[in-house]
C-alpha positions as CSV (number, residue, x, y, z in Angstrom):
1,M,70.2,-53.3,172.4
2,K,68.5,-54.9,169.3
3,V,70.2,-55.5,166.1
4,L,68.5,-55.6,162.6
5,S,69.7,-58.3,160.3
6,F,69.4,-59.0,156.8
7,C,68.2,-62.3,155.6
8,H,68.8,-63.2,152.4
9,S,67.4,-66.5,152.6
10,S,66.0,-69.0,155.0
11,R,69.8,-70.1,155.6
12,A,71.7,-66.8,155.6
13,C,71.2,-64.0,157.8
14,F,73.3,-61.3,158.4
15,P,73.5,-57.6,160.7
16,L,72.0,-55.1,158.5
17,P,75.3,-52.7,159.3
18,G,77.7,-55.4,158.5
19,F,75.5,-55.9,155.0
20,I,76.0,-52.6,154.4
21,I,79.7,-51.9,154.9
22,F,80.2,-55.4,153.1
23,F,78.0,-54.6,149.9
24,F,80.2,-51.0,149.6
25,T,83.4,-52.0,150.0
26,C,83.0,-55.0,147.2
27,Y,80.8,-52.1,144.7
28,V,83.5,-49.5,145.5
29,H,86.5,-52.2,144.9
30,R,84.7,-53.4,141.6
31,M,84.1,-50.0,140.1
32,E,87.7,-48.9,140.4
33,S,88.9,-52.3,139.4
34,A,86.9,-51.8,136.1
35,K,87.4,-48.1,135.1
36,F,90.0,-47.6,132.4
37,T,90.6,-45.4,129.7
38,V,91.2,-46.5,125.7
39,I,94.7,-44.3,125.0
40,G,95.4,-44.2,121.2
41,P,98.3,-41.7,119.1
42,S,97.4,-37.8,118.9
43,D,99.5,-37.3,116.0
44,P,98.3,-39.3,112.4
45,V,99.4,-42.8,111.8
46,T,100.7,-42.6,108.3
47,A,100.8,-45.9,105.8
48,I,102.4,-46.6,102.1
49,L,100.1,-48.0,99.9
50,G,100.2,-51.3,99.1
51,Q,101.9,-51.8,102.1
52,E,100.8,-53.2,106.4
53,T,100.2,-50.8,109.1
54,V,99.3,-50.9,112.7
55,L,96.8,-48.5,114.6
56,P,98.3,-48.3,118.2
57,C,95.7,-48.3,120.8
58,H,96.1,-49.7,124.6
59,L,94.1,-49.3,128.2
60,S,95.5,-47.4,131.4
61,P,95.9,-48.5,133.6
62,S,97.2,-51.5,132.2
63,M,94.6,-54.4,132.7
64,S,93.7,-57.4,130.8
65,A,91.5,-57.3,127.8
66,A,91.4,-60.6,126.9
67,N,87.7,-61.2,128.4
68,M,86.6,-57.8,126.6
69,E,84.9,-56.9,123.6
70,V,87.5,-54.9,121.0
71,R,86.0,-53.4,118.4
72,W,88.1,-50.8,115.4
73,S,85.2,-49.1,113.6
74,R,85.0,-45.9,111.0
75,P,82.8,-43.2,111.9
76,E,80.9,-42.7,108.6
77,F,80.3,-46.7,108.0
78,A,77.5,-48.9,110.3
79,S,79.8,-52.1,110.1
80,F,82.9,-53.0,111.8
81,V,86.4,-52.8,110.4
82,H,87.6,-55.7,112.9
83,L,85.6,-57.1,116.0
84,Y,87.0,-59.3,118.9
85,R,84.5,-60.6,121.5
86,D,84.5,-63.7,123.9
87,G,88.1,-64.3,123.3
88,K,87.6,-64.7,119.7
89,D,87.8,-62.6,116.4
90,R,84.3,-62.1,114.8
91,F,84.1,-61.5,111.1
92,D,80.1,-62.1,110.5
93,E,79.9,-58.6,110.1
94,Q,82.8,-57.0,109.1
95,M,83.5,-54.4,105.7
96,P,83.8,-56.1,102.5
97,D,86.4,-54.1,102.1
98,Y,88.6,-55.1,105.0
99,W,87.6,-58.7,104.4
100,G,91.4,-60.7,104.8
101,R,92.9,-57.4,105.7
102,T,92.6,-56.9,109.2
103,E,94.4,-58.9,112.7
104,L,94.0,-57.6,116.0
105,L,97.4,-58.2,117.7
106,K,96.7,-60.5,120.7
107,A,100.4,-60.7,122.0
108,G,99.6,-57.5,124.2
109,L,96.2,-58.5,125.3
110,K,97.0,-59.5,129.0
111,D,98.7,-56.1,129.5
112,G,95.6,-53.9,127.7
113,I,96.8,-53.4,124.3
114,V,95.1,-53.8,121.2
115,P,96.4,-52.6,118.1
116,L,94.9,-53.3,114.6
117,R,96.9,-54.5,111.8
118,I,96.1,-53.5,108.3
119,L,97.3,-55.2,105.3
120,S,97.9,-53.9,101.4
121,I,97.1,-50.6,102.2
122,R,94.7,-48.6,100.0
123,R,93.6,-44.9,99.4
124,S,90.2,-46.0,100.7
125,D,91.6,-46.9,104.3
126,E,92.2,-42.8,104.8
127,G,90.5,-41.4,107.7
128,L,89.3,-41.5,111.1
129,Y,89.1,-44.9,113.3
130,F,87.4,-45.7,116.4
131,C,89.1,-48.1,118.8
132,F,86.3,-49.3,121.5
133,V,86.9,-51.5,124.8
134,R,84.0,-52.5,126.6
135,D,84.0,-55.2,129.7
136,D,80.6,-55.9,131.7
137,T,80.6,-53.0,133.7
138,F,82.9,-50.5,131.7
139,Y,83.6,-48.7,128.6
140,G,85.8,-46.4,127.1
141,E,86.8,-45.3,123.0
142,T,89.3,-43.0,121.3
143,V,89.6,-41.6,117.8
144,L,93.0,-42.0,115.7
145,E,93.7,-40.9,112.2
146,L,95.3,-42.8,109.4
147,R,97.1,-40.8,106.6
148,V,97.7,-42.4,103.3
149,A,100.5,-42.0,101.0
150,G,101.8,-43.3,97.7
151,L,105.3,-43.2,96.2
152,G,105.0,-42.9,92.3
153,S,107.7,-44.1,89.8
154,A,111.0,-42.8,89.5
155,P,110.7,-39.4,87.1
156,L,111.0,-40.0,83.6
157,I,113.1,-37.2,81.8
158,S,112.5,-37.1,77.7
159,V,113.8,-34.9,75.4
160,E,110.8,-33.5,72.8
161,G,113.0,-30.8,70.6
162,H,113.8,-27.5,70.2
163,Q,111.7,-24.9,70.8
164,D,112.3,-20.7,71.8
165,G,116.1,-21.3,70.6
166,G,116.3,-24.4,73.3
167,I,115.9,-27.3,74.2
168,R,112.2,-28.8,75.4
169,V,112.7,-31.5,78.1
170,I,109.4,-33.3,79.7
171,C,109.6,-34.9,83.3
172,Q,106.7,-37.6,83.9
173,S,105.9,-39.7,86.8
174,A,102.5,-41.5,88.2
175,G,101.1,-43.4,90.8
176,W,101.6,-40.6,93.3
177,Y,99.3,-39.8,96.5
178,P,98.6,-37.2,97.6
179,E,99.2,-34.8,94.8
180,P,103.0,-34.5,95.0
181,E,105.7,-31.3,94.5
182,V,107.4,-31.2,91.1
183,L,110.5,-29.4,91.0
184,W,113.7,-28.6,88.4
185,K,117.2,-28.2,89.9
186,D,120.2,-27.2,88.5
187,R,124.0,-28.9,89.5
188,S,124.0,-26.7,92.5
189,G,120.2,-27.7,93.8
190,R,118.9,-24.6,93.1
191,Y,114.9,-25.1,91.9
192,L,114.7,-23.6,88.2
193,P,111.1,-22.3,86.9
194,S,109.2,-24.6,85.0
195,L,107.5,-23.8,81.3
196,S,104.4,-25.7,82.2
197,E,103.2,-28.2,84.4
198,T,100.1,-30.7,84.7
199,T,98.6,-33.1,87.4
200,S,95.9,-35.2,86.8
201,Q,93.9,-37.5,89.3
202,R,93.4,-41.1,87.7
203,D,90.6,-43.4,88.3
204,N,92.4,-45.1,90.8
205,G,92.4,-41.7,92.8
206,L,96.5,-41.7,92.2
207,F,98.4,-38.8,90.6
208,E,100.2,-38.2,87.7
209,T,102.2,-35.4,86.8
210,E,104.2,-33.8,83.8
211,I,106.5,-30.8,84.0
212,A,108.3,-29.2,81.2
213,L,111.3,-26.8,80.9
214,I,113.4,-25.0,78.1
215,V,117.0,-25.5,78.3
216,I,119.1,-23.2,76.8
217,E,122.7,-23.9,75.4
218,H,125.4,-23.1,78.6
219,S,122.7,-22.3,81.1
220,N,121.4,-25.2,83.0
221,Q,122.4,-27.9,80.6
222,N,122.8,-30.3,83.8
223,L,119.6,-30.5,85.8
224,S,117.5,-32.7,87.6
225,C,113.5,-33.6,88.3
226,C,112.6,-34.1,91.8
227,I,109.2,-35.6,93.1
228,R,108.1,-35.0,96.6
229,N,105.5,-36.7,98.7
230,T,104.8,-34.0,101.5
231,V,103.1,-36.5,103.7
232,L,106.1,-39.0,104.0
233,N,108.7,-36.3,103.2
234,Q,110.2,-38.6,100.8
235,E,111.6,-38.2,97.4
236,K,112.4,-39.6,93.8
237,E,114.7,-37.7,91.7
238,S,115.9,-38.1,88.5
239,A,119.3,-36.4,86.3
240,V,119.9,-35.5,82.4
241,Y,122.8,-33.7,81.3
242,I,122.0,-32.1,77.7
243,A,125.3,-32.2,75.3
244,D,126.4,-29.0,73.2
245,S,126.1,-31.0,70.1
246,F,122.0,-31.4,71.2
247,F,121.5,-27.5,70.9
248,P,120.6,-26.0,67.3
249,R,123.2,-24.2,65.4
250,V,122.8,-20.6,63.5
251,N,124.2,-20.0,60.1
252,P,125.1,-16.9,59.2
253,W,124.1,-17.7,55.7
254,M,121.2,-19.1,56.3
255,V,120.6,-15.9,58.4
256,T,121.1,-13.8,55.5
257,L,118.8,-15.8,53.7
258,S,116.1,-15.8,55.8
259,V,116.4,-12.1,55.8
260,I,116.0,-11.7,52.3
261,L,113.4,-13.9,51.8
262,V,111.4,-12.2,54.6
263,V,111.9,-8.8,52.8
264,L,111.1,-10.4,49.5
265,F,107.8,-11.8,50.5
266,G,107.0,-8.4,52.4
267,F,107.5,-6.8,49.1
268,I,105.7,-9.4,46.8
269,G,102.9,-9.0,49.5
270,L,102.6,-5.6,49.3
271,I,102.8,-5.5,45.3
272,V,99.4,-8.1,45.7
273,Y,97.6,-5.9,48.1
274,L,98.3,-2.9,45.5
275,F,96.9,-4.6,42.9
276,K,93.6,-5.7,44.8
277,M,93.2,-2.5,45.8
278,K,93.3,-0.6,42.5
279,E,90.9,-3.7,40.7
280,K,88.6,-3.3,43.9
281,R,89.1,0.5,42.9
282,D,88.4,0.2,39.0
283,N,85.5,-2.6,39.9
284,E,83.7,0.0,41.9
285,I,84.4,2.8,38.8
286,R,82.8,0.3,36.1
287,W,79.9,-0.6,38.9
288,R,79.5,3.3,39.6
289,R,79.4,3.9,35.9
290,S,77.3,1.2,35.1
291,M,74.7,1.9,37.4
292,A,74.4,6.1,36.2
293,P,71.6,5.4,33.9
294,I,69.2,4.7,36.5
295,E,65.5,5.8,37.0
296,E,64.9,6.8,40.5
297,V,61.3,6.0,41.5
298,N,58.7,7.3,43.9
299,V,57.6,3.9,45.8
300,M,54.4,3.8,47.5
301,L,53.2,0.7,49.9
302,D,50.2,-1.2,49.2
303,P,48.3,-1.7,52.2
304,D,46.1,-4.5,50.4
305,T,49.3,-6.7,51.3
306,A,50.2,-5.4,54.5
307,H,50.3,-7.6,57.7
308,P,47.7,-6.8,60.3
309,R,50.3,-6.0,62.5
310,L,51.6,-2.9,60.5
311,V,50.5,0.4,60.4
312,L,51.1,2.6,57.2
313,S,51.2,6.1,57.3
314,E,48.7,8.3,55.4
315,D,50.6,8.8,52.6
316,R,51.5,5.4,52.2
317,K,55.3,6.1,52.4
318,S,56.3,4.7,55.3
319,V,55.5,1.6,57.9
320,K,55.5,0.5,61.5
321,W,55.0,-2.5,64.3
322,G,51.8,-2.0,65.4
323,D,50.8,-2.0,69.4
324,T,47.8,-4.3,68.7
325,R,46.3,-6.6,65.3
326,Q,44.4,-4.7,63.0
327,D,41.0,-6.3,61.9
328,L,41.6,-6.0,58.4
329,P,40.0,-8.3,55.7
330,N,42.1,-11.7,54.7
331,N,42.5,-11.1,51.1
332,P,44.8,-13.2,49.0
333,E,47.3,-10.4,48.4
334,R,47.9,-9.8,52.3
335,F,50.7,-11.5,54.4
336,D,49.2,-13.1,57.5
337,T,52.2,-14.3,59.2
338,E,55.3,-12.4,58.2
339,P,55.3,-8.9,59.0
340,C,56.2,-7.9,55.7
341,V,54.5,-5.4,53.2
342,L,54.9,-4.9,49.2
343,G,55.4,-1.3,47.1
344,C,52.5,-0.8,44.7
345,E,55.1,-0.5,41.9
346,G,56.2,-3.7,39.9
347,F,59.0,-3.7,37.6
348,T,60.0,-5.8,34.6
349,S,62.7,-3.9,32.9
350,R,65.2,-1.1,32.7
351,R,67.3,0.2,36.1
352,H,65.3,1.4,38.8
353,C,66.4,2.8,42.4
354,W,64.8,3.9,45.7
355,E,65.9,4.7,49.0
356,V,64.6,3.3,52.3
357,E,64.9,5.0,55.9
358,V,65.5,2.4,58.8
359,G,66.9,4.6,61.3
360,D,68.0,3.1,64.4
361,G,65.8,-0.1,64.8
362,E,67.6,-3.7,65.1
363,L,64.7,-5.6,63.5
364,W,63.9,-5.0,59.8
365,A,64.9,-6.0,56.2
366,V,64.9,-4.2,52.9
367,G,64.7,-5.7,49.3
368,V,62.5,-7.1,46.5
369,A,60.1,-9.8,46.1
370,R,58.8,-11.3,43.0
371,E,54.8,-10.7,42.5
372,S,53.8,-14.3,43.0
373,V,55.6,-13.9,46.2
374,R,54.0,-16.5,48.8
375,R,51.8,-14.2,50.9
376,K,49.9,-17.3,53.6
377,G,51.7,-19.0,56.1
378,E,55.2,-19.5,56.8
379,I,57.8,-17.8,53.9
380,S,61.6,-18.5,52.7
381,R,63.2,-15.1,52.8
382,S,65.6,-16.3,50.4
383,P,65.8,-16.0,46.5
384,K,64.4,-19.7,46.8
385,G,61.1,-18.2,48.3
386,G,61.3,-15.0,46.2
387,I,62.8,-12.3,48.2
388,W,66.0,-10.5,47.7
389,A,67.0,-8.6,50.5
390,V,69.4,-7.5,53.4
391,Q,68.4,-7.5,57.0
392,R,69.4,-6.6,60.6
393,F,68.4,-8.9,63.6
394,G,69.9,-7.4,66.8
395,D,73.7,-7.2,66.5
396,Q,73.8,-8.9,63.2
397,F,73.7,-7.6,59.5
398,R,73.5,-10.3,56.8
399,A,72.0,-10.9,53.1
400,L,69.2,-13.1,53.3
401,T,71.0,-15.7,50.6
402,S,71.0,-19.3,51.0
403,P,72.2,-19.5,53.7
404,E,72.6,-16.2,54.9
405,T,76.0,-14.1,54.4
406,P,77.4,-12.2,57.1
407,L,77.5,-8.5,56.3
408,P,80.7,-6.9,58.7
409,L,80.3,-3.8,58.9
410,S,81.7,-1.0,61.3
411,R,78.3,0.3,61.5
412,F,74.9,-0.3,60.5
413,P,73.7,1.9,58.1
414,S,70.7,4.4,58.9
415,R,69.7,4.8,55.1
416,I,69.7,2.0,52.1
417,R,69.5,2.6,48.3
418,V,68.4,-0.1,46.8
419,C,69.1,-0.4,43.0
420,L,67.3,-3.0,40.5
421,D,68.3,-3.9,37.3
422,C,65.7,-5.9,35.5
423,D,67.5,-6.6,32.6
424,R,70.6,-8.3,33.7
425,G,68.6,-9.6,37.0
426,Q,70.5,-8.0,39.7
427,V,69.7,-6.2,43.4
428,T,72.6,-3.9,44.5
429,F,72.3,-2.5,47.9
430,I,74.1,1.0,48.7
431,D,74.5,2.4,52.0
432,A,73.2,6.2,51.0
433,G,75.5,7.7,53.7
434,D,78.8,7.2,52.1
435,E,77.8,5.3,49.1
436,A,79.6,2.3,50.0
437,P,78.4,-1.1,48.3
438,I,76.8,-3.0,50.8
439,F,75.8,-6.3,49.2
440,T,75.4,-7.6,45.4
441,F,72.9,-10.3,44.3
442,P,74.8,-11.3,41.0
443,P,73.4,-11.0,37.7
444,G,71.2,-13.6,36.4
445,S,70.1,-14.0,40.2
446,V,66.7,-11.8,39.7
447,P,64.4,-14.2,37.5
448,G,62.5,-11.9,34.5
449,E,59.2,-11.7,36.2
450,R,57.2,-8.7,37.6
451,I,59.6,-7.5,40.9
452,R,58.0,-5.3,43.5
453,P,59.9,-3.6,46.6
454,W,59.2,-5.4,49.6
455,L,60.1,-4.3,53.3
456,R,59.3,-6.3,56.7
457,A,59.3,-4.4,60.0
458,G,59.7,-5.9,63.2
459,R,59.2,-5.0,66.7
460,G,60.4,-1.2,67.6
461,S,61.1,-0.5,64.0
462,R,59.9,1.8,61.6
463,L,60.7,1.8,57.8
464,S,60.4,4.9,55.8
465,L,60.3,5.4,52.1
466,C,62.5,8.8,50.7
467,P,61.1,10.9,48.4
């Protein structure tokens, strides 16, 4: 029988069946010897800030990792935390945050134990880590979690003073991570409700906390402040005792005197209020008497002064905002920027009064203007610009002083009476519905020149001069 053979070179030849058996046996042996599993802890590893910690990692089954590559890395970073390769530690591409802070513990390398020691733990070290191990033919890795915790300073308890019949006590501490639990406890260990609690995180990522408590005499005078780190399950505690002598004492005579003073000041306040009400009433009576001899005038609007956007009624007694700009001659008397119009009448002496129906419009102004008021370009709606008026702009009602004066009213007037006293240089506005004064420009504020009625009608508003 003829046997096939395989020759590797001119010097060595093997029968083909024997070569196949030899190759298969060596390959299976090598594959079985090379397979391993990288194992780390299933629970997170907890480390304390500023101290060192060890991240466990080993091979299963146990085998030597002295000639393997061991790589520790973070999943979110391209460079490594620590690299061991060709029997040496490699630091060329190590993450800068870990320079001089890592060490692969080599005592157990022959048994496949490859833990990493990290020195001077920082808050940024917290997170996931990969333990990667590779030989020439096989590799494996595992992931583990590192939790970082920090114990802050011992609680500092301070007494701030008296509050609500007791003593305000503050507990403060800093340098905790993560955010700690802060509790007040009495002598028997029962938790006490706090008055306030404030926790903030500083630039270094650590937390500081402050908690306040009101201590009442004969109740919880012996208490402690407890701050707990929930990750480490450790706490720091400080205690304090508030003696009876620190609590405020109530003098019966002081109580009686306080009651008398309260009643006295209340009586004085009532007298002052009644006096002011009487003075206000007297002023209103004097004002009404001074306004009695007033000439009611029939005001009509001057179309030559009306802004092109304003539409006047045929009887020239009302004005409204138009949908389009009218093609009107740009005479010197016409307002070309502000939607204003003047009355035909002008007054230089005596007292005159007229009423304007403003309705429910939200954009309007009513008042008087001097005849020389500026008509072209931007105008100043104030006494400086020659205008004395009140204005509604949406939900705001103001007198057009400089600066403007808010007029707080329970409702907006729908009909306004304008009273001009040329002899005193004064303008008064009255709610014609209930006769309540709205605003008065004081005597002497209106100059002694010809004064004309002035209206400004905004979008959606219609103003009518009442007969």
